[in-house]
TIFI-198963 format. One record per atom (N, C-alpha, C): x, y, z. Coordinates in steps of 0.1 Angstrom, whole numbers, padded with zeros to 4 digits, always signed. Layout:
<tivexs>
XYZ/...
</tivexs>
This chain:
<tivexs>
-0475+0171+0149/-0474+0185+0153/-0469+0187+0168/-0458+0196+0171/-0452+0199+0183/-0460+0211+0189/-0464+0207+0202/-0470+0219+0210/-0465+0219+0222/-0464+0232+0230/-0461+0233+0244/-0470+0224+0253/-0465+0218+0260/-0475+0211+0270/-0474+0216+0284/-0485+0218+0292/-0482+0223+0305/-0478+0211+0315/-0468+0216+0325/-0466+0204+0331/-0475+0198+0341/-0485+0206+0345/-0494+0201+0356/-0503+0192+0348/-0507+0195+0334/-0513+0184+0324/-0505+0173+0325/-0492+0172+0322/-0483+0161+0321/-0486+0152+0335/-0487+0159+0347/-0484+0151+0358/-0498+0142+0359/-0509+0147+0355/-0522+0140+0357/-0519+0128+0344/-0513+0127+0334/-0514+0117+0325/-0500+0108+0324/-0491+0112+0330/-0479+0103+0330/-0478+0089+0337/-0489+0087+0346/-0487+0073+0352/-0495+0064+0344/-0488+0054+0340/-0491+0042+0332/-0493+0029+0338/-0486+0027+0350/-0483+0017+0358/-0491+0019+0372/-0493+0009+0376/-0502+0011+0393/-0490+0012+0401/-0483+0026+0403/-0468+0025+0410/-0474+0024+0424/-0486+0028+0430/-0487+0026+0445/-0490+0011+0448/-0496+0003+0439/-0494-0012+0441/-0480-0017+0441/-0473-0013+0431/-0460-0018+0428/-0450-0016+0440/-0452-0004+0444/-0443+0001+0456/-0445-0011+0470/-0457-0016+0471/-0460-0023+0481/-0451-0036+0481/-0446-0040+0469/-0437-0053+0468/-0424-0049+0471/-0419-0037+0474/-0405-0032+0477/-0406-0027+0492/-0399-0035+0502/-0399-0031+0516/-0391-0020+0516/-0379-0017+0509/-0372-0005+0513/-0382+0009+0508/-0390+0008+0502/-0397+0019+0495/-0408+0024+0507/-0410+0016+0520/-0417+0019+0530/-0409+0027+0541/-0397+0028+0539/-0390+0036+0547/-0388+0049+0546/-0385+0058+0557/-0383+0073+0555/-0369+0076+0556/-0365+0088+0552/-0351+0094+0553/-0349+0109+0557/-0339+0111+0561/-0340+0127+0564/-0349+0132+0572/-0348+0126+0585/-0358+0132+0593/-0374+0129+0591/-0377+0116+0586/-0391+0114+0583/-0395+0116+0571/-0386+0120+0562/-0392+0121+0547/-0394+0112+0539/-0404+0111+0529/-0406+0101+0522/-0396+0099+0512/-0390+0087+0510/-0380+0084+0501/-0385+0086+0485/-0376+0094+0479/-0380+0095+0466/-0368+0090+0454/-0369+0075+0453/-0355+0070+0445/-0357+0073+0434/-0346+0081+0427/-0344+0084+0412/-0332+0080+0409/-0325+0070+0414/-0313+0065+0413/-0311+0050+0406/-0321+0046+0400/-0321+0031+0396/-0314+0030+0383/-0307+0039+0379/-0297+0037+0369/-0284+0032+0374/-0282+0034+0386/-0270+0030+0395/-0274+0016+0400/-0286+0015+0407/-0289+0004+0411/-0304+0005+0414/-0309-0007+0412/-0326-0009+0414/-0329-0014+0428/-0340-0012+0432/-0346-0018+0444/-0350-0032+0439/-0353-0041+0452/-0356-0055+0450/-0367-0058+0455/-0380-0064+0447/-0392-0066+0453/-0390-0078+0461/-0400-0082+0468/-0403-0093+0478/-0401-0106+0472/-0404-0108+0458/-0407-0118+0449/-0391-0125+0449/-0383-0114+0443/-0369-0115+0442/-0363-0119+0455/-0364-0112+0467/-0359-0115+0478/-0364-0130+0483/-0375-0133+0482/-0380-0145+0487/-0374-0159+0479/-0373-0155+0466/-0368-0164+0458/-0354-0170+0461/-0344-0158+0463/-0330-0160+0468/-0329-0166+0483/-0339-0160+0492/-0339-0167+0505/-0344-0182+0504/-0355-0184+0497/-0358-0199+0496/-0348-0209+0490/-0337-0206+0482/-0328-0211+0477/-0320-0215+0490/-0315-0208+0498/-0306-0208+0508/-0312-0217+0519/-0324-0215+0522/-0332-0222+0533/-0334-0233+0530/-0337-0239+0518/-0341-0252+0513/-0334-0261+0502/-0325-0254+0496/-0318-0260+0482/-0303-0260+0484/-0297-0252+0495/-0287-0247+0490/-0275-0258+0490/-0269-0258+0480/-0255-0269+0476/-0248-0266+0464/-0236-0269+0463/-0228-0266+0450/-0236-0273+0439/-0238-0264+0427/-0244-0270+0415/-0234-0277+0407/-0239-0287+0400/-0233-0296+0389/-0222-0302+0395/-0223-0307+0408/-0212-0313+0415/-0216-0326+0422/-0224-0325+0434/-0229-0334+0442/-0239-0345+0436/-0239-0353+0442/-0248-0366+0438/-0260-0367+0445/-0260-0360+0455/-0272-0358+0465/-0283-0351+0463/-0294-0350+0469/-0306-0347+0466/-0306-0329+0464/-0299-0323+0472/-0298-0308+0475/-0290-0304+0463/-0280-0314+0458/-0271-0307+0448/-0281-0308+0433/-0288-0317+0435/-0296-0320+0422/-0310-0309+0421/-0313-0308+0434/-0321-0294+0432/-0318-0281+0430/-0305-0279+0436/-0297-0266+0434/-0292-0263+0417/-0290-0277+0413/-0286-0275+0399/-0299-0273+0389/-0309-0279+0393/-0321-0279+0387/-0326-0262+0386/-0326-0258+0397/-0330-0242+0399/-0318-0235+0392/-0308-0235+0393/-0298-0228+0384/-0299-0228+0369/-0300-0241+0366/-0303-0241+0352/-0318-0236+0346/-0327-0238+0356/-0339-0232+0352/-0341-0217+0351/-0332-0210+0360/-0329-0197+0359/-0323-0192+0346/-0314-0201+0340/-0306-0197+0330/-0315-0198+0315/-0325-0209+0317/-0339-0208+0307/-0348-0195+0308/-0349-0190+0319/-0358-0179+0323/-0350-0167+0317/-0338-0165+0319/-0331-0152+0314/-0329-0153+0301/-0326-0166+0295/-0326-0164+0278/-0338-0162+0274/-0349-0167+0278/-0360-0163+0271/-0365-0148+0273/-0360-0143+0283/-0362-0127+0285/-0356-0121+0276/-0344-0124+0268/-0337-0116+0260/-0338-0123+0243/-0347-0134+0245/-0348-0141+0230/-0335-0148+0227/-0330-0155+0236/-0320-0161+0233/-0318-0176+0234/-0308-0183+0230/-0310-0198+0232/-0303-0200+0247/-0308-0211+0253/-0304-0213+0267/-0289-0217+0267/-0282-0221+0257/-0268-0225+0257/-0259-0215+0255/-0264-0201+0252/-0259-0190+0249/-0257-0180+0261/-0263-0183+0274/-0263-0173+0282/-0251-0177+0294/-0242-0170+0295/-0234-0170+0306/-0235-0163+0318/-0236-0167+0329/-0237-0160+0343/-0224-0153+0348/-0224-0141+0350/-0211-0136+0353/-0214-0127+0366/-0204-0120+0369/-0206-0112+0383/-0215-0100+0380/-0213-0093+0368/-0219-0081+0364/-0216-0077+0349/-0222-0067+0343/-0217-0063+0331/-0202-0061+0329/-0196-0054+0338/-0182-0051+0337/-0173-0064+0335/-0176-0074+0345/-0170-0088+0343/-0172-0092+0330/-0184-0093+0324/-0189-0099+0310/-0178-0092+0301/-0178-0079+0300/-0171-0072+0289/-0155-0076+0292/-0149-0077+0304/-0136-0081+0305/-0133-0096+0300/-0144-0103+0305/-0144-0119+0298/-0140-0116+0285/-0148-0110+0275/-0145-0108+0263/-0132-0106+0259/-0128-0093+0265/-0114-0086+0261/-0103-0098+0264/-0104-0101+0276/-0092-0110+0280/-0094-0125+0271/-0106-0130+0268/-0105-0142+0258/-0101-0138+0246/-0103-0125+0241/-0096-0121+0229/-0082-0120+0229/-0078-0114+0241/-0061-0116+0243/-0057-0132+0242/-0064-0141+0249/-0060-0153+0248/-0060-0161+0235/-0068-0155+0225/-0068-0162+0213/-0059-0165+0204/-0046-0155+0208/-0036-0157+0199/-0029-0171+0202/-0029-0178+0214/-0025-0190+0219/-0035-0200+0219/-0046-0199+0213/-0058-0209+0217/-0059-0219+0205/-0053-0216+0197/-0052-0227+0185/-0061-0218+0170/-0062-0226+0160/-0069-0222+0148/-0082-0218+0148/-0090-0226+0158/-0105-0221+0159/-0106-0209+0165/-0097-0203+0171/-0100-0190+0178/-0091-0178+0169/-0088-0181+0157/-0079-0173+0149/-0088-0161+0144/-0103-0161+0143/-0111-0149+0142/-0110-0140+0151/-0106-0141+0163/-0107-0133+0173/-0093-0124+0175/-0083-0130+0169/-0068-0125+0172/-0066-0110+0168/-0061-0102+0177/-0063-0089+0172/-0046-0083+0176/-0041-0075+0166/-0026-0071+0167/-0023-0058+0160/-0012-0054+0158/-0009-0042+0151/-0018-0040+0139/-0021-0030+0135/-0028-0024+0123/-0043-0027+0125/-0050-0035+0134/-0062-0036+0137/-0066-0025+0145/-0080-0026+0147/-0088-0013+0152/-0099-0020+0159/-0101-0013+0172/-0112-0015+0180/-0120-0002+0181/-0133-0002+0179/-0141+0010+0177/-0152+0011+0189/-0152+0021+0196/-0162+0026+0207/-0168+0038+0206/-0175+0044+0212/-0182+0057+0213/-0176+0065+0224/-0180+0078+0219/-0175+0087+0232/-0186+0089+0242/-0196+0079+0242/-0205+0082+0252/-0205+0069+0263/-0194+0061+0261/-0193+0048+0268/-0191+0050+0281/-0198+0039+0290/-0196+0040+0305/-0178+0033+0306/-0173+0038+0315/-0158+0034+0318/-0158+0018+0316/-0167+0010+0319/-0166-0002+0319/-0164-0009+0305/-0171+0000+0295/-0169-0005+0284/-0161+0002+0273/-0151+0009+0282/-0137+0019+0275/-0127+0013+0279/-0124+0011+0293/-0111+0007+0299/-0106-0007+0292/-0116-0015+0293/-0110-0028+0289/-0106-0031+0274/-0113-0022+0265/-0106-0020+0252/-0097-0010+0251/-0092-0001+0259/-0080+0007+0259/-0071-0003+0264/-0073-0011+0274/-0062-0022+0278/-0058-0033+0269/-0070-0039+0259/-0070-0048+0249/-0057-0041+0240/-0060-0027+0236/-0052-0022+0228/-0037-0019+0234/-0035-0018+0246/-0020-0018+0249/-0016-0031+0248/-0024-0041+0252/-0018-0055+0253/-0014-0059+0237/-0023-0057+0228/-0020-0063+0216/-0014-0053+0204/-0013-0040+0208/-0008-0032+0195/-0018-0028+0187/-0033-0031+0190/-0042-0025+0180/-0046-0009+0186/-0052-0004+0176/-0056+0012+0176/-0072+0012+0181/-0074+0021+0190/-0087+0025+0195/-0092+0037+0188/-0105+0035+0181/-0110+0044+0175/-0126+0048+0183/-0131+0059+0179/-0144+0063+0184/-0152+0070+0178/-0165+0069+0177/-0176+0077+0171/-0179+0088+0182/-0179+0099+0178/-0180+0111+0184/-0196+0115+0188/-0198+0124+0196/-0211+0132+0198/-0216+0143+0193/-0227+0144+0189/-0233+0159+0184/-0237+0167+0195/-0240+0179+0195/-0243+0187+0205/-0254+0181+0213/-0264+0177+0207/-0276+0171+0216/-0275+0158+0221/-0262+0152+0223/-0261+0140+0229/-0260+0126+0220/-0261+0128+0208/-0264+0116+0199/-0251+0113+0193/-0248+0100+0187/-0237+0096+0180/-0239+0104+0166/-0226+0109+0162/-0227+0117+0149/-0222+0103+0141/-0233+0100+0130/-0231+0090+0121/-0222+0093+0109/-0221+0104+0106/-0218+0109+0091/-0202+0102+0092/-0195+0100+0101/-0182+0094+0100/-0182+0078+0101/-0194+0072+0102/-0195+0060+0104/-0189+0049+0095/-0187+0052+0081/-0182+0043+0072/-0165+0048+0073/-0161+0059+0078/-0145+0060+0080/-0141+0054+0093/-0150+0055+0105/-0146+0050+0117/-0144+0033+0117/-0156+0030+0112/-0157+0014+0109/-0152+0011+0096/-0143+0005+0098/-0136+0002+0082/-0129-0012+0081/-0121-0016+0069/-0115-0029+0069/-0106-0034+0079/-0104-0024+0087/-0091-0028+0098/-0098-0029+0112/-0112-0027+0111/-0121-0027+0125/-0123-0044+0127/-0119-0048+0139/-0121-0061+0143/-0134-0062+0153/-0134-0051+0160/-0146-0051+0169/-0153-0037+0173/-0165-0038+0173/-0173-0026+0177/-0180-0028+0190/-0177-0021+0200/-0181-0021+0212/-0189-0007+0217/-0199-0008+0218/-0210+0004+0221/-0219+0002+0232/-0224+0012+0234/-0235+0012+0244/-0250+0010+0236/-0259+0006+0243/-0273+0002+0238/-0279+0016+0242/-0278+0021+0257/-0286+0032+0261/-0277+0039+0270/-0273+0051+0269/-0262+0058+0276/-0270+0060+0289/-0260+0058+0301/-0264+0059+0313/-0264+0071+0319/-0258+0082+0311/-0258+0096+0313/-0267+0105+0306/-0265+0101+0291/-0274+0108+0284/-0287+0106+0279/-0291+0093+0285/-0304+0084+0280/-0304+0081+0266/-0297+0085+0259/-0297+0082+0242/-0297+0067+0239/-0306+0064+0231/-0306+0052+0226/-0301+0049+0212/-0289+0041+0208/-0284+0041+0197/-0290+0034+0186/-0288+0036+0173/-0292+0029+0162/-0284+0016+0161/-0287+0007+0170/-0276-0005+0171/-0278-0014+0154/-0290-0017+0151/-0290-0025+0138/-0282-0016+0127/-0282-0003+0125/-0274+0004+0115/-0260+0003+0119/-0255+0005+0130/-0242+0003+0133/-0236-0012+0131/-0246-0021+0136/-0244-0034+0135/-0238-0040+0120/-0250-0034+0112/-0248-0038+0098/-0234-0031+0091/-0230-0022+0095/-0219-0014+0088/-0206-0023+0095/-0208-0027+0107/-0199-0034+0114/-0195-0048+0106/-0208-0056+0104/-0207-0069+0098/-0203-0069+0081/-0205-0056+0079/-0201-0055+0064/-0187-0054+0060/-0179-0049+0070/-0164-0051+0070/-0158-0063+0079/-0170-0073+0082/-0162-0086+0090/-0158-0082+0104/-0164-0071+0109/-0162-0070+0126/-0172-0075+0133/-0169-0078+0147/-0179-0083+0156/-0185-0072+0164/-0197-0074+0169/-0204-0063+0178/-0204-0067+0192/-0201-0059+0200/-0201-0063+0214/-0212-0050+0221/-0225-0053+0226/-0233-0044+0230/-0233-0045+0247/-0231-0034+0250/-0235-0031+0265/-0248-0028+0269/-0258-0035+0273/-0272-0034+0275/-0275-0033+0289/-0265-0028+0297/-0269-0027+0313/-0281-0017+0314/-0282-0006+0306/-0292+0003+0308/-0304+0002+0303/-0303-0007+0292/-0316-0010+0280/-0324-0022+0284/-0317-0035+0290/-0324-0045+0293/-0334-0045+0305/-0330-0036+0313/-0341-0035+0327/-0354-0027+0321/-0352-0019+0310/-0362-0009+0309/-0369-0011+0296/-0367-0020+0287/-0376-0023+0275/-0372-0037+0270/-0383-0041+0261/-0380-0055+0254/-0367-0054+0245/-0359-0066+0248/-0347-0066+0242/-0346-0081+0237/-0344-0080+0222/-0341-0094+0215/-0329-0094+0208/-0319-0103+0215/-0308-0104+0208/-0305-0106+0193/-0315-0115+0189/-0314-0118+0175/-0318-0107+0167/-0330-0101+0170/-0334-0087+0164/-0321-0077+0164/-0315-0076+0174/-0306-0064+0174/-0293-0067+0165/-0293-0081+0160/-0282-0084+0152/-0268-0081+0157/-0266-0084+0170/-0252-0081+0175/-0246-0097+0178/-0233-0096+0182/-0226-0108+0184/-0223-0113+0197/-0223-0101+0207/-0221-0105+0223/-0230-0093+0229/-0233-0095+0241/-0244-0086+0250/-0239-0089+0263/-0242-0078+0272/-0240-0078+0284/-0252-0071+0292/-0253-0074+0306/-0261-0068+0316/-0261-0072+0328/-0265-0064+0339/-0263-0068+0352/-0278-0069+0357/-0277-0078+0370/-0289-0082+0375/-0294-0071+0387/-0284-0065+0391/-0289-0053+0401/-0296-0044+0396/-0294-0038+0382/-0302-0028+0376/-0318-0030+0371/-0320-0042+0374/-0332-0048+0368/-0340-0055+0380/-0341-0052+0392/-0348-0056+0403/-0342-0069+0408/-0329-0074+0404/-0322-0087+0407/-0313-0084+0418/-0306-0093+0424/-0295-0093+0433/-0283-0086+0428/-0276-0080+0436/-0261-0077+0433/-0252-0091+0431/-0241-0089+0423/-0233-0100+0420/-0237-0112+0409/-0246-0107+0402/-0252-0115+0389/-0252-0107+0378/-0246-0111+0368/-0249-0105+0355/-0249-0113+0344/-0250-0109+0332/-0251-0120+0323/-0243-0116+0309/-0233-0123+0304/-0228-0123+0292/-0232-0132+0280/-0239-0127+0270/-0246-0136+0259/-0236-0136+0247/-0234-0147+0239/-0230-0146+0229/-0237-0156+0217/-0232-0153+0206/-0237-0163+0194/-0231-0176+0199/-0239-0189+0197/-0233-0199+0202/-0219-0203+0194/-0219-0203+0182/-0210-0208+0173/-0195-0198+0176/-0198-0186+0181/-0188-0177+0186/-0180-0182+0199/-0191-0185+0209/-0189-0189+0221/-0180-0204+0219/-0182-0210+0212/-0177-0223+0210/-0163-0222+0206/-0159-0212+0199/-0142-0210+0193/-0137-0199+0202/-0143-0192+0211/-0136-0182+0219/-0132-0190+0232/-0119-0187+0233/-0110-0193+0243/-0117-0187+0257/-0116-0195+0269/-0119-0193+0280/-0110-0179+0288/-0114-0174+0297/-0111-0163+0303/-0103-0168+0317/-0116-0175+0324/-0111-0181+0337/-0111-0194+0336/-0102-0202+0342/-0100-0217+0341/-0099-0222+0356/-0104-0234+0355/-0105-0242+0371/-0115-0250+0368/-0123-0253+0381/-0132-0264+0382/-0144-0258+0376/-0152-0270+0372/-0166-0268+0366/-0164-0263+0348/-0155-0260+0345/-0154-0256+0334/-0146-0266+0322/-0142-0276+0328/-0133-0287+0322/-0142-0297+0316/-0135-0304+0306/-0141-0318+0298/-0132-0329+0304/-0118-0326+0302/-0110-0337+0305/-0098-0330+0309/-0091-0337+0323/-0080-0330+0327/-0070-0340+0329/-0058-0338+0325/-0045-0346+0329/-0036-0337+0335/-0026-0344+0339/-0015-0336+0347/-0009-0323+0337/-0006-0327+0323/-0002-0319+0316/-0010-0309+0305/-0021-0313+0303/-0031-0309+0295/-0045-0309+0299/-0053-0301+0292/-0068-0302+0296/-0076-0299+0284/-0089-0303+0285/-0100-0300+0274/-0110-0292+0283/-0117-0284+0275/-0127-0275+0282/-0140-0280+0278/-0151-0279+0287/-0164-0282+0284/-0170-0270+0274/-0180-0275+0270/-0187-0266+0258/-0194-0255+0266/-0197-0243+0256/-0207-0232+0264/-0217-0234+0268/-0223-0230+0279/-0217-0218+0285/-0208-0224+0298/-0208-0237+0299/-0198-0238+0312/-0185-0234+0310/-0179-0235+0298/-0164-0231+0295/-0161-0218+0301/-0173-0210+0302/-0170-0197+0309/-0175-0193+0324/-0178-0205+0331/-0184-0204+0345/-0174-0212+0352/-0161-0211+0355/-0150-0217+0364/-0155-0212+0378/-0156-0225+0383/-0156-0224+0401/-0170-0226+0404/-0173-0225+0417/-0186-0224+0421/-0193-0214+0414/-0208-0214+0409/-0213-0202+0403/-0223-0196+0414/-0227-0182+0411/-0235-0177+0420/-0252-0183+0420/-0253-0192+0425/-0265-0197+0422/-0278-0191+0427/-0277-0189+0440/-0289-0182+0446/-0291-0172+0438/-0283-0162+0433/-0283-0147+0427/-0288-0150+0413/-0283-0162+0407/-0292-0165+0394/-0305-0167+0395/-0311-0175+0406/-0324-0175+0409/-0332-0162+0412/-0324-0155+0420/-0331-0140+0419/-0333-0134+0408/-0324-0135+0400/-0323-0127+0386/-0335-0134+0380/-0337-0146+0378/-0348-0151+0371/-0360-0147+0375/-0362-0145+0393/-0373-0142+0395/-0378-0126+0395/-0365-0118+0390/-0367-0103+0386/-0373-0104+0371/-0366-0114+0364/-0372-0113+0351/-0386-0119+0350/-0391-0128+0359/-0406-0131+0361/-0414-0119+0361/-0409-0113+0371/-0418-0101+0378/-0418-0088+0368/-0408-0086+0359/-0408-0074+0346/-0417-0084+0335/-0415-0094+0335/-0424-0101+0321/-0439-0099+0326/-0443-0102+0341/-0457-0099+0343/-0460-0088+0342/-0454-0077+0345/-0459-0063+0342/-0459-0060+0328/-0451-0065+0318/-0451-0062+0305/-0440-0053+0302/-0429-0056+0294/-0418-0048+0293/-0423-0036+0283/-0432-0038+0276/-0439-0028+0267/-0447-0016+0275/-0451-0021+0286/-0458-0013+0294/-0447-0005+0303/-0435-0013+0307/-0426-0009+0316/-0419+0006+0309/-0416+0001+0293/-0409+0012+0286/-0418+0024+0284/-0433+0021+0282/-0442+0032+0281/-0442+0041+0291/-0443+0034+0303/-0443+0044+0315/-0432+0052+0318/-0420+0044+0317/-0406+0053+0318/-0408+0065+0307/-0412+0062+0296/-0409+0073+0286/-0420+0083+0291/-0433+0082+0297/-0440+0091+0298/-0433+0101+0313/-0428+0093+0322/-0420+0101+0332/-0408+0110+0326/-0402+0102+0317/-0390+0110+0311/-0395+0121+0304/-0407+0123+0298/-0410+0133+0288/-0415+0144+0301/-0421+0141+0312/-0426+0149+0320/-0413+0157+0327/-0404+0149+0329/-0391+0154+0335/-0384+0165+0326/-0383+0160+0314/-0376+0170+0303/-0383+0182+0303/-0397+0181+0302/-0404+0193+0300/-0406+0201+0313/-0404+0196+0325/-0406+0204+0334/-0392+0211+0339/-0382+0202+0336/-0368+0208+0340/-0365+0220+0329/-0369+0216+0317/-0366+0229+0307/-0374+0242+0308/-0385+0240+0319/-0393+0253+0321/-0385+0260+0332/-0378+0254+0340/-0371+0260+0350/-0359+0269+0344/-0362+0282+0346/-0350+0290+0341/-0336+0286+0347/-0326+0284+0339/-0313+0280+0344/-0308+0267+0345/-0318+0260+0339/-0319+0245+0341/-0314+0240+0327/-0303+0233+0324/-0299+0228+0311/-0298+0214+0310/-0305+0205+0299/-0306+0190+0299/-0291+0189+0292/-0283+0178+0299/-0273+0172+0291/-0273+0160+0284/-0277+0159+0270/-0282+0151+0262/-0293+0156+0254/-0302+0145+0247/-0313+0148+0240/-0323+0156+0248/-0330+0165+0242/-0337+0173+0248/-0353+0166+0250/-0354+0160+0239/-0369+0152+0238/-0369+0137+0241/-0380+0130+0239/-0379+0118+0242/-0378+0108+0229/-0371+0112+0216/-0369+0105+0204/-0358+0097+0208/-0361+0085+0207/-0349+0074+0208/-0341+0078+0221/-0348+0077+0233/-0343+0083+0245/-0347+0075+0254/-0342+0071+0265/-0343+0063+0277/-0346+0073+0288/-0347+0068+0301/-0352+0073+0312/-0341+0079+0320/-0327+0080+0317/-0317+0087+0323/-0317+0104+0318/-0320+0112+0329/-0321+0125+0324/-0311+0134+0335/-0298+0139+0327/-0287+0143+0333/-0289+0163+0332/-0286+0168+0341/-0289+0184+0339/-0278+0190+0346/-0278+0203+0343/-0271+0212+0353/-0277+0225+0357/-0275+0229+0367/-0280+0244+0370/-0273+0254+0372/-0275+0264+0366/-0264+0277+0364/-0263+0281+0378/-0252+0285+0382/-0246+0290+0395/-0246+0281+0408/-0249+0267+0402/-0249+0257+0416/-0241+0245+0410/-0229+0239+0415/-0223+0228+0413/-0233+0215+0413/-0232+0206+0406/-0239+0196+0406/-0242+0189+0418/-0230+0184+0426/-0229+0178+0438/-0238+0186+0448/-0237+0201+0447/-0246+0209+0458/-0260+0205+0455/-0264+0203+0441/-0277+0202+0438/-0283+0188+0444/-0274+0181+0442/-0277+0166+0448/-0279+0168+0463/-0272+0175+0471/-0271+0173+0484/-0284+0180+0488/-0289+0193+0482/-0302+0198+0486/-0313+0188+0485/-0312+0182+0472/-0322+0170+0470/-0323+0158+0480/-0308+0157+0484/-0309+0146+0494/-0317+0150+0506/-0314+0163+0510/-0318+0168+0522/-0336+0168+0523/-0340+0167+0510/-0354+0168+0511/-0359+0150+0507/-0350+0143+0508/-0354+0128+0507/-0354+0123+0492/-0349+0131+0483/-0346+0129+0468/-0333+0121+0467/-0332+0110+0462/-0319+0103+0457/-0317+0105+0444/-0307+0112+0441/-0303+0113+0427/-0286+0108+0425/-0283+0110+0414/-0268+0107+0412/-0262+0119+0408/-0248+0121+0413/-0241+0132+0408/-0228+0130+0404/-0221+0139+0394/-0206+0133+0391/-0209+0131+0377/-0196+0125+0373/-0195+0121+0359/-0198+0106+0357/-0205+0099+0365/-0213+0087+0363/-0206+0078+0353/-0192+0078+0358/-0185+0066+0350/-0185+0069+0337/-0186+0083+0334/-0185+0084+0316/-0178+0098+0316/-0166+0098+0320/-0159+0112+0319/-0158+0119+0306/-0156+0109+0295/-0153+0117+0282/-0165+0124+0279/-0178+0120+0284/-0190+0126+0283/-0191+0142+0285/-0190+0142+0300/-0189+0154+0305/-0177+0163+0301/-0164+0159+0297/-0154+0166+0290/-0161+0172+0278/-0167+0163+0271/-0173+0169+0257/-0182+0178+0257/-0191+0179+0269/-0201+0191+0271/-0196+0201+0279/-0182+0199+0285/-0178+0212+0290/-0184+0215+0305/-0187+0205+0310/-0195+0208+0324/-0185+0197+0335/-0184+0202+0348/-0175+0193+0356/-0183+0179+0361/-0196+0181+0359/-0204+0167+0366/-0217+0173+0361/-0226+0161+0361/-0242+0164+0360/-0250+0162+0374/-0261+0164+0378/-0271+0159+0385/-0278+0149+0376/-0283+0136+0380/-0289+0126+0371/-0299+0120+0378/-0311+0122+0374/-0322+0114+0377/-0326+0103+0369/-0330+0089+0374/-0331+0080+0363/-0345+0073+0372/-0353+0069+0361/-0366+0066+0366/-0369+0048+0364/-0378+0043+0370/-0379+0030+0372/-0395+0026+0374/-0401+0012+0378/-0413+0009+0377/-0420+0013+0387/-0414+0016+0398/-0416+0022+0411/-0417+0038+0414/-0417+0044+0404/-0417+0059+0403/-0430+0063+0398/-0435+0075+0402/-0447+0079+0398/-0445+0095+0393/-0455+0103+0387/-0455+0116+0385/-0451+0123+0395/-0457+0120+0410/-0454+0124+0421/-0437+0127+0423/-0431+0116+0419/-0416+0118+0421/-0412+0127+0411/-0414+0129+0401/-0411+0137+0390/-0412+0154+0398/-0426+0154+0403/-0429+0169+0406/-0419+0170+0419/-0415+0159+0428/-0407+0163+0439/-0395+0166+0434/-0388+0161+0421/-0377+0165+0417/-0376+0180+0413/-0386+0183+0404/-0390+0196+0400/-0390+0206+0411/-0395+0204+0423/-0398+0213+0434/-0386+0215+0441/-0376+0202+0439/-0363+0202+0448/-0353+0210+0440/-0353+0211+0427/-0344+0220+0417/-0349+0233+0421/-0360+0236+0422/-0362+0249+0427/-0359+0254+0440/-0359+0243+0449/-0355+0249+0461/-0341+0247+0462/-0334+0241+0454/-0318+0246+0454/-0315+0258+0449/-0322+0262+0439/-0319+0277+0435/-0323+0284+0445/-0333+0284+0452/-0336+0295+0466/-0325+0293+0477/-0322+0281+0478/-0312+0280+0488/-0297+0287+0487/-0296+0285+0475/-0279+0290+0470/-0281+0305+0465/-0294+0310+0465/-0297+0324+0460/-0294+0330+0447/-0297+0317+0439/-0294+0318+0425/-0303+0328+0416/-0299+0338+0412/-0311+0346+0404/-0317+0341+0393/-0330+0341+0393/-0338+0335+0381/-0336+0344+0367/-0333+0335+0356/-0331+0339+0345/-0346+0347+0339/-0342+0355+0329/-0357+0360+0326/-0366+0352+0315/-0359+0341+0312/-0367+0333+0302/-0363+0320+0307/-0374+0310+0305/-0373+0298+0308/-0368+0289+0295/-0363+0278+0298/-0361+0271+0285/-0374+0263+0281/-0379+0270+0269/-0392+0264+0267/-0392+0250+0261/-0398+0239+0267/-0400+0229+0262/-0409+0223+0251/-0409+0215+0241/-0420+0213+0232/-0418+0199+0231/-0431+0190+0231/-0430+0178+0227/-0441+0174+0218/-0442+0162+0213/-0454+0159+0204/-0469+0157+0212/-0476+0163+0206/-0488+0163+0214/-0494+0148+0214/-0500+0147+0228/-0505+0135+0230/-0495+0123+0236/-0484+0124+0234/-0474+0116+0239/-0473+0115+0253/-0473+0104+0261/-0473+0104+0272/-0488+0103+0281/-0498+0104+0271/-0512+0106+0277/-0517+0091+0279/
</tivexs>
């Protein structure tokens, strides 16, 4: 039964994690901004903050074990290599993968480009890579909600190969229109690349249904999980995808570290993107052979300290419990959606409820440009994101110049959502926007978030 919920009631019930205790682990959250105001950080969808445990792990590597991994014969090199490979095991376990299927990259964007350029290289890589060859008459499928990182590489691959780019469109409430699924994904489809959870709409896509259709026609599936792995339990086997990417800096980890995961039999056949040291098996002056995965895709000295920091982030989240993390964010998202829709003139861009939805809440305020809303919030110490959020086709689809976006994480509590709601009302007062006669009445399932 759907019933209106009072915002104040939700404020009392939305806190599932002990955010006061958690915040003590994050040094940056103790600082003030804008003339001594408390920092209300609602931009974790762009980058998250780092707990002391992650900072300490990375610092310990540099202070006690720093060396190039996989190379030296001395003790420091052995220790550095052990720590690096232990980090790979931790990250693999975090997503339900095999250790030899995890490739460390710089970020999600690099992982997606790795796959796109490896596919380009497959045309000259020999018979084992024939399954990846794409050319005229073939199609690559994306969606209208993709981050630019999962759109531009496929546009460029189509230009290089002569393939055609197709996409699944959006419904008015910000979900994929699957009525055309069997038409868009067809016998000509070679690859489907889509986002797990939208960074602008918050929509969580039905991955298994789409993967099933793709595999039915023999296509591979690449999943952008940059916005899902940090916030909910992800099992790559259960999702039934072929490749997956995510970034460390969005999940409490360091910058400069990400993960490209692929099924091992695919990684074995896929040609490398970058070549050079560390990824070789045997080198002659006129020819070379490559090491097996994951080394084949990790040319050069890797980001060892950052990998150790990412493993510490995985441990931190695992200790909290990813189910509890997801429940906490679900409650905060529900609170924000209900509260914002009760403010006259505020419109949610994306699903208006919490069904199959993550914690990215984008909105517009009538009569105020999103950038101006963000500036007023910043003056109040509230950090949000404004703009097209590297998802320009989405804002075009909904006919808005940009949105204001709040994203929640483990260190946010109901008081942060209240600060957001109060800040939006302050923006309306500041710009003298007349109040609408009726608010956008929000309804949710009774008891959700309690």
